N, C-alpha and C positions, 0 to 999 in steps of 0.2 A: 686230676690234671697233673702231668709230669712237671718236674722242675724246669726242664728245657722249654716246654711249651709255654709255661708261665713267663719265663724270661723273654721269650719272643713277643708275647702279647704286651708285656710291660714296655718293652723296647719300642714297639710300634706306637703305643700311647705316648711315650716320651718324644717320639719324632713328630707327632701330630702338631703341637704348638710351633715347632720349628718350621714345618711345612706351611702352616697358615701364615706365620710371620713373613717368610720369604715370598709367598704368593702375593700378599698384600703389598709388600715392599716393591716387588717387581711391577705391580700394576701402576704405581704412582711415581716410582723413581725415574728421573730423566737426566740425561747428561748435559746439564746446564750449570755453570758455576753460580754459587750464592755467596755474596759478600766477600769474606776473606778467601774464598776459593780462587778468586782472581789472582791472588798473590802467588799461587802455585804455578800459574802460567809464566809469571815473571821469573820465578825460581828455575823452572825447567829451561827457559830461554838463556838465562845467565849461566846456569850450571853447564849447559851444553857448549857454551862459548868460553868457559873458563880454561885458561891455558896452564895453570899451575895447581898443584895439590893444595897450596895455602888458600887460594881463591875458592876452591871447591869446599874445603873445610869451613871457611868463613860463611859461605852461602848456606851450607847445611846446618850450621849451628847458630846463625845469627838470630837475634831476638824478634819475636812476633807478638806485639802487644806486651803483656807481662810474661809470655811463655817462650819456650824454645821448642818448636814443633819439628824436631829433626826426624822423628819416626814418620810423620806425615809426609815430609819432603822426600824422605828416602823411598817410601812406597810410591809416591807420585813419579819419581825418577825411574824406578823399576818399571812402572806401568808404561811410561813413555818409551823406555828403551826396548821393552818386550814387544809392544804393539805398534810402535812408530807414531803414536799420538797419545795424548792424555785423555782418559775417559773418567769422568767423575762418578759414574756408576761403579766402576771398578774400585774406586776409593771407598765408596759407601759399602761395597761388599766386604772389603778388608775390615772396615770398622765393625760391621755387623757380625763378622766371624769372630772378631775379638770379643764382642759381647757374649757370644755363645760359649766362648772358652771358659767362662765362669762356671758353667754347669758341670764339666768334668771335675772341677775342684770340689764342688758340693757332693758329687758322687764319691770322691775319695774320702771326704770327711765322714760321710754317713757309713761308708763301707768299713773304714777303719774303726768306727765306733759300733761295729757289728749290727748295723741296720740293714734290712733287706732292700732290694732294688725298688720296691714299691714306695719306700720312704722318699725317693727322689722325685716322685711324680708331681708334687705341687710346684717344684722349682721352675721348670720351663713355662708353666702356665702363668706364674707370677712374673717371671723375668722377661719373657718375650711377648710384648704387647705393643700396640700402637701408641701407648703413653709416651714412648721415646721418639715420636714421629720427627721431631726437628733434627735430631742427630741421625736418625735412620736415613733421611733424604738430603743430607748435607755432607759432601765428601770429606772436607777437612775436619769438621766437627765429629763425624762418625769415628774416625781414627783417634782423634784427640780425646774426646769425652768418654767414649767407650773404652779406648785403649788404656787410659790412665787408671781406670777402675780395675780392669782385668789384670794389668801388670802389677798394680799395687797388692792386690789380694794374693796373687801367686808369689810375689816376692816375699811377703810376710810369712806365707806358709812354708816356703822353701828354706828361708833363712833359719828357721827353728827346727828343721828336720834333723833327725838323729844322724843321718849319714852326711859325709863331707861333700860329696859331689853336688847334691841339691843346694847346699850352702854356697858353693862356688858359683852355681848358676844364678842364685839370688843376687850375688854381687853385680853380675852383668845386667840382670833384670832391673835392679835398682837404678843403674845408670840410664837404661832405656826408659824407665818410668819418668824420671825427671826431665828427659828430653822429649816427652810426649805432651805434658801439660804442666803448668806452674804448680798446681797443688800436688803434683807427684813428688815434690820436695819433702812432703810429710813422711814419705816412706823411710827417709834416712833417720830422723829422730825416733820414729816408731819402731823401726828395725832395731835400733840401738837399745831402746827400752826393753823389747822382748828378749834380746840376747843377754841383757843385763839380768833379767829375771830368770833366765835359764841357768845362770851361773857359769857359763862357758867363757872364761876370761880371754882366751886366745881369739875366739870368734868375735867377741865384743871389741877387742882392741883393733883387730883387722878392719872391722866394720867402721869404727871411728876414723881410722886413717883414710880409708877409701872415701868415706862421707866428707871428710874435710877437703880432700882433693876435688871432689865433685862440686861441692858448694863454692869453692874458690873459682873453679872453671865456669860455673853457672853465672855467678854474679860479677865476674870480670867483664868490664865494658857493658854492664847492665845500666839501663836508663829507665826511670819511672815513666810509664805511659801517661799521656795527658788527656786521653779521651774519656775517662770515666768521670761523670759529674760528681761533685761533692755531695755527700748525703746530708740531708737536713732532717732526717728522721729522729724522733725522740727515742729514749731508752726503751719505753714501752713498745713503740712501733718496731724497733729492732728485735726485741724479744718475740713479739708477735710474728715478725717475718721469719725469725729463726725457727719457731715452732711450725709455721706454715711450710717452710722448706723441708723440714723433717717429715711432715705428714702429707707432702704433695702427691704421693701415690693415690690418695683418696679423692683427687679432683673429679674422677670419672664416676664417683658414686651418684646414683640418681636422687639427689637432694636439691633443694632450691638455692642454698647458700654454699657455694663450693669453697670459698675462702674460709668460712667458718668450720666446715668439716675438716679441711686440711689442718687448720689451727688446732682443732680438738684432737685429731689423730696424731698430730705432731707432739702434743703434750704426752699422749699415751706412749708413743714410741720413745720419746725422750726419757720418760720414767723407766720404761723397760730397759733402755740402753744403760742408764745409770745403775739400775739394779743388776744387770748382767755384768757390767764392768766391775762394780764393787765386789760382787760375790766371787767372780772369777779371780780377781786380784787377791782376795782373801785366801782362796784355795791354792793359788799359785805360791803365795808366801808360805803357807802351811806345808805344801808339797806332800800331801797325803792322798795318793791316787791308787785306785785298785788296778788300773791299767795305764801304761805309759802314754798311750795316745790321748787319753783324757786331758793330760796336761798340755799337749800340743794343741788340742781343740780350744782349750781355755786361752792359751797364749794368742792363738790366731784370732779368735773372736774379740779379745780385748784390743788387739792392734787394729782390727777392721772397724770396730765401733769408734775408737779414737780417731781413725782416719775420717770417718763419716762426720763425726761431731766437729772435728777441726776444719774440714772442708766447708761445712755449713757456716762456721764463723767467718772464714775467708770470703765466701760468696756474699753473705749478708752484709758484711762490712764494706766490700768492694762494689756491690751492685745495688745497694739500697737506694742510691741516688737515682736509679732508673724507675723507682716505684716498687711498691710491695707486690704487685701482680707479677713482676719479673721473677720473683723468688719461687714461684710455683710453676714456672714455665717448664715445658717439656725437656729443655736442655739439662735441667738439674734433677729430674725425677729419678734418675738412676740411683742416686744416693739414698733416697727415701725407700725405694724398693730393695736396695741392698741391705738396709737396716732391717727391713721386714723379713728377708730370708735368713739373716743372721739370727733374728729372734726365733724363727722357725726351728733352728737347730736346738735351741734350748727348750722347745716344746717337745720335739720328737725324740731326742737322744735319751733323756732320762726315763722314757716310758718303757716298760718291760711287759712281757707276757701277752695275754689275750687283749689287753687294752690298746695295743699298738695299732691293730688294723682299723678299729672304729675311728680312732683319732686321725689316722692318715686319710681314711675315706672322707671324713668331714672336711679336712683341710684341702684335699683335692677338689671337692665340690666347691668350696669357697674360692679356691684358686681359679677354677673354670669360670665361675660367676664374675670374678674380677676381670678375667681375660675378656669375657664377652662385653662387660661394661666399657673397658678401655677401647676396644675396637669400635664400638658404636659411638662412644663419646668423641673420640679424637679423629674419626674418619673425615669430618668436615674440615679440620685443620690441614690434613694431608691433601685434601682436594683443593683448598684455597692456595696452599703453598705451591703446588704444581702450576697453577694458573699464574701466580706471581712470577715464577721463573720463566715460563714461556713468553709472557708479555714483556718482561724485562729484555729478553733476548731479541724480540721483535724490534723494540725501540732502539736498542743500540746497534742493530744490524742494518735497518733501513733508514737512512738519513735523508732521503729525498723521495719524490713521488714516483720514481721509476720502479721501485719495489724489486730491484735486482740485487742479487748477492754480490758483495765486493769481489773483485778479481785479484786481490792482493795475494801473491804467491810466496811472500816472505815467510821465513820460519816462524816469526812472532805471530803472524796471522793464522797459522795453521797448526799450532801446537795441540789444540783441543780437537778430538775426533768429531767430525760432523755427525749430527744425529737428526733423524726425521722428527719434525714437529707438526702439529695439527694445522698451524696457520699457513703452511706451504700451499694447501689446497684453496686457501682463502685469497691468495694474492691476486689472481685474475678477477675474482668477484669484488674485491675491494676497489680496484681500478674502475670496474664497470659501475658499481654503485656510486662512486664519486662523480661519475658523468651523468647518470640517469636516476639517482636517488635510491634505487632498489636493485638488488641482485640476489639470486639464489633460488632455492626451491622450498623454503619454509614459509608456511602460511600463518596468518594471524599476527604479523608483526605490527601492523597499524594499531590494532587494539592494545597490544603490549606497550607500544610507544605512548599511546594516549593515557594509559594507566600508570605511567612512570613520571615522577617529578624530577625536575632539574633545578638545582638551587646554586647559582654561581655566587662565590664570595670574592674577597680580595686576593686570597691566596690558594683557593681550591674550588672545585666543583663537586657538589654532593648530588648523587643520583640515587633515587630510592624507588622501590616498587614493593607492594605488599600482597600481590596476588599471584605472582609467578610460582608454579607448583611442581616443576619438573624434578624428578628424583634420579635422573641420569648422572653417571659418575665420570671419572677421569677428566677428559677435556671438554665434555658437554657443559652447557650453561650459557650465561650471558657475558658478553664482552662489550666494552665501550670503545668505539673508534672515533678519533678526532682528526679532522682533515683541515689543513690550512693551505695556502697557495704553494707552500714549500714542501710539506711533508705530512706523514701520518703518524699518529700515536695510537697504541693499543693498550687498554687497561682492563683488568678483570673486574667483574661485578662479584662481590663476595656473598657467600651464603652463610646463614647461621644455623646452628643445630636445632633440631626439633626438640622442644621441651615436653612434648606429649610422650610419656613412657609407653603408653599402649601403642601408639602409632610407630614409635621408634623400634620397639622390640618385636611386635607382632606383625606389623606391615612393612617393616624395613624402610620407613619414611625418615631418612636421615636429616633432611633439610626442612626448616620452617618455611612457610610461604614467603615469597618475596626475595629481593636481593638489594645490595647497597654497594655503591662505589664512591670512594673518597679520592678524588684525583688531584694531587698537589701540583700547582702551577710551577713550582720550583724544578720539576722534572721535565718541563717543556720549554720550547723556544717561544719567544714573544710572537704574538700574532692573533688573528681572528680565526676561530675554528668552528666548522660545522660538526655537529655531534650526531653520531649514528649508533644504533643498537645492533649488535650481532648476536643472533641466537644460533648456537651450535647444538644440535640434537642428533647425536649419532652421525648418520650419513647426510642428514638434512642441515642445510645452512641458509640463513637469511640475513641480509644486511639492509638496513633501512635508514636513510637520512630524512628528516623532516625540517621544519623551520627553526629548529633549536640551534642557537649559536652562542659561543662564549668567547669573550675577549681575554686574552692572557697577557698581562704586563710582565715586564722583566722583573724577576725576583732574585735577589742575591742568595746564592746557595751557601748553606753553612757547611764548610769543609771540615770534616773530622780529621784531627791530627793523628797520624799513624806513624809507626816506626818500621814499616815494611813497604 
């Protein structure tokens, strides 16, 4: 096989995980704001109405929780300006492209260390998976949480480059990094440390001056957020959470106790990180390298490892109050996987000769296995998230029983691009079922209703079923419709992942039998509600009311204090 043909084949293999990633993303991504995304609508509104450049600068750089999300706001404004409306799928695309931008850096590191293109093969299979589902499908978080990682690693790499121009670029990237997410501030002391170790006094001095200016600007008018609960975790629990954070990539492993495997893999990766950091620091101080780029690699990996370990400290300290499960959530898994691919460099770079190919082949196989595990394990979460978003939008859109879209033509009401959603076809059926108890063309709903339990409490309604077996994806599944004399509410019934490995991997049965809905009364108006089940199965829909009713009393909502 010629070298050109081999390069083409390897390039196609490298593109495969990228294609799979965006295919899965496209299937579940929907243009509906989630949580903090709503702040971007307000930003676009005020920014478009700002009359002075001072107002525009303040809106672009003002605080959002503990962060300054200027990059996210800037991309949101560009999207609105270019397309005439804000589309959260576009923001997700921007964030996911930032995630992919890490792969060329690893290509550069391997190439400069004289490794073949085949050595890059494990990276996209490890890096591009559904393990990052929450950031993938959340406009603001995609840019913030993916962007800060990509910008940090590129900044650290460019600031220690031999040439002057990459160093100048790194100064601008450093500013952009700290304006993407709060932990991006770590790039300033880490860059200073790496430049100090290089011995380049001029670069080090300039970096310190620029960093001092940026830190002053960042913390000027900074206020501490009040939304994070105080952590009551013990030292042992914090250490356990720290290790679980570092090993969270392993959550998708087919084992019974996922917290335990994350904790164990976190200990392994922590020891690997400490080993790499200490040995690289020793080599950097000795400065005895056969090739110049080996020193660059050591400096870069030292800075990246310290960034990961430092971010882990920040997250564990700041988020432990939400519970230990929060620390292995999809939002933070990128740091665990980043540590994994840094460790990969120290496996593959030292290997020489005929041993290289078997090592890479084995790691590629393990990377593909991990990729498959991640997609199978986290698919249920992407499925449930899409249902959350669509039902949220239904509930804030239709505030009476007319089920007609608001006719508000103001700029504020039309900032976000209108997107088709599955429930638009349900609207006439909902009204019909509300009058005659049933509507649609789906059969067997009476049996499904009879097999479902409804348990009302003082603050919520629990709905459970243990026999529903559909494996349809995207918008298919069960929804709960509540009808009072004034309005409707729509809630999703959540599915849980199938714990049978045989059924999951061989039969593609992603969901365990049954469904569950926990409907909080705090999200509803006071009243007496009839309860219906909606079954959406591809093109078939059925809505059934029976004699189930629930009384909702007025519950005081806990308003979270925000600074945006």
